[in-house]
C-alpha positions as CSV (number, residue, x, y, z in Angstrom):
1,M,99.6,123.2,109.8
2,T,95.9,122.2,109.9
3,D,94.9,119.9,112.7
4,S,93.7,116.8,111.8
5,N,91.3,116.4,114.6
6,A,89.3,119.3,112.6
7,L,88.4,116.4,109.9
8,D,85.3,114.6,110.4
9,A,85.5,110.8,111.6
10,E,85.1,109.4,108.1
11,D,87.8,111.7,106.5
12,R,90.3,111.1,109.5
13,K,89.6,107.3,108.7
14,I,90.9,107.7,105.2
15,V,93.8,109.7,106.1
16,T,94.7,107.0,108.8
17,L,94.3,104.2,106.1
18,A,96.4,105.9,103.6
19,R,99.2,106.1,106.5
20,S,99.0,102.7,107.4
21,A,99.2,101.5,103.8
22,R,102.4,103.7,103.3
23,A,104.0,102.4,106.1
24,R,102.9,98.7,106.0
25,N,104.2,98.5,102.3
26,G,107.3,100.7,102.6
27,V,106.4,102.9,99.6
28,P,106.8,106.5,99.3
29,E,103.0,107.3,99.4
30,G,99.9,105.8,100.6
31,A,96.4,106.8,99.6
32,A,92.8,106.2,100.3
33,V,89.6,107.1,98.6
34,R,85.8,106.8,99.9
35,D,83.2,106.2,97.2
36,E,79.5,107.3,96.9
37,T,78.5,104.2,99.1
38,G,81.0,104.8,101.7
39,R,83.4,102.1,100.8
40,T,87.2,102.8,100.9
41,Y,90.0,101.5,98.7
42,V,93.6,101.9,99.9
43,A,96.7,101.7,97.8
44,G,100.3,102.4,97.7
45,T,102.6,103.6,95.4
46,V,103.2,101.1,92.5
47,T,106.5,101.0,90.7
48,L,107.2,98.1,88.5
49,E,109.3,97.9,85.3
50,S,106.4,98.2,83.2
51,L,104.2,100.1,85.4
52,R,104.1,103.3,87.5
53,L,101.3,104.6,89.5
54,S,101.0,107.2,92.5
55,A,99.3,105.7,95.3
56,L,96.1,107.9,94.7
57,Q,96.1,106.9,91.0
58,T,96.1,103.3,92.2
59,A,93.4,103.9,94.8
60,V,91.1,105.5,92.2
61,A,91.9,102.8,89.8
62,M,90.9,100.1,92.6
63,A,87.7,102.1,93.1
64,V,86.7,102.2,89.5
65,A,87.3,98.6,89.0
66,S,85.1,97.7,91.8
67,G,82.3,99.7,90.3
68,A,82.5,103.0,92.2
69,R,80.5,105.7,90.4
70,S,82.0,108.6,92.2
71,L,84.1,109.6,95.0
72,E,83.3,111.5,98.2
73,A,86.8,112.1,99.2
74,A,90.3,111.1,99.1
75,A,93.4,111.0,101.2
76,V,97.2,110.9,100.3
77,V,100.1,110.7,102.8
78,G,103.6,111.3,101.8
79,E,106.4,113.8,101.8
80,G,105.2,116.1,99.0
81,A,103.8,119.8,100.0
82,H,101.0,119.4,97.1
83,P,99.3,116.6,95.5
84,A,100.5,116.1,92.0
85,E,98.4,117.5,89.0
86,E,98.0,113.9,87.6
87,D,96.6,112.9,91.3
88,L,94.3,115.5,91.5
89,A,93.0,114.7,87.9
90,A,92.6,111.2,88.7
91,V,90.1,112.1,91.5
92,R,88.4,114.9,89.5
93,D,87.8,112.0,86.7
94,L,86.0,109.9,89.2
95,G,84.7,112.4,91.8
96,G,84.3,115.5,90.0
97,A,85.5,119.0,90.5
98,G,85.6,120.1,93.9
99,T,86.1,116.5,95.5
100,P,88.2,117.1,98.6
101,V,91.8,115.8,98.5
102,F,93.5,115.7,102.1
103,L,97.1,115.7,102.1
104,A,98.9,114.5,105.1
105,G,102.7,113.9,106.2
106,P,104.0,110.7,107.0
107,D,103.3,111.6,110.9
108,G,99.7,111.6,109.9
109,E,99.3,115.6,110.3
110,L,97.0,117.3,107.9
111,R,99.2,119.7,105.6
112,G,96.4,120.7,103.6
113,T,93.0,120.1,101.9
114,F,93.0,120.3,98.1
115,A,90.0,120.4,95.5
116,A,90.1,118.3,92.5
117,E,89.3,121.2,90.0
């Protein structure tokens, strides 16, 4: 297990926002991304009859829809042990290879940092 305090303040912030979105909305995952200007976009899992998006895909889509040109970092909070490949691909599409994706458990403890390669 990695100590969440090892993250800088801005990275801890997106982990905290992702955790809050998960808890507030009662969804399986919460996510947050930070764009090139420092703006953050926070989302939860979307499960509709006609649309299913992970929390991270939703956060990336929100950033794109708001005019973000790139991502500095992303965070996802949930039960998983590894971000889904589709989530890493969405981050890579906007942020480029090497954009860090922080994965934390529901307790906010960092489980790992993954690169969107």
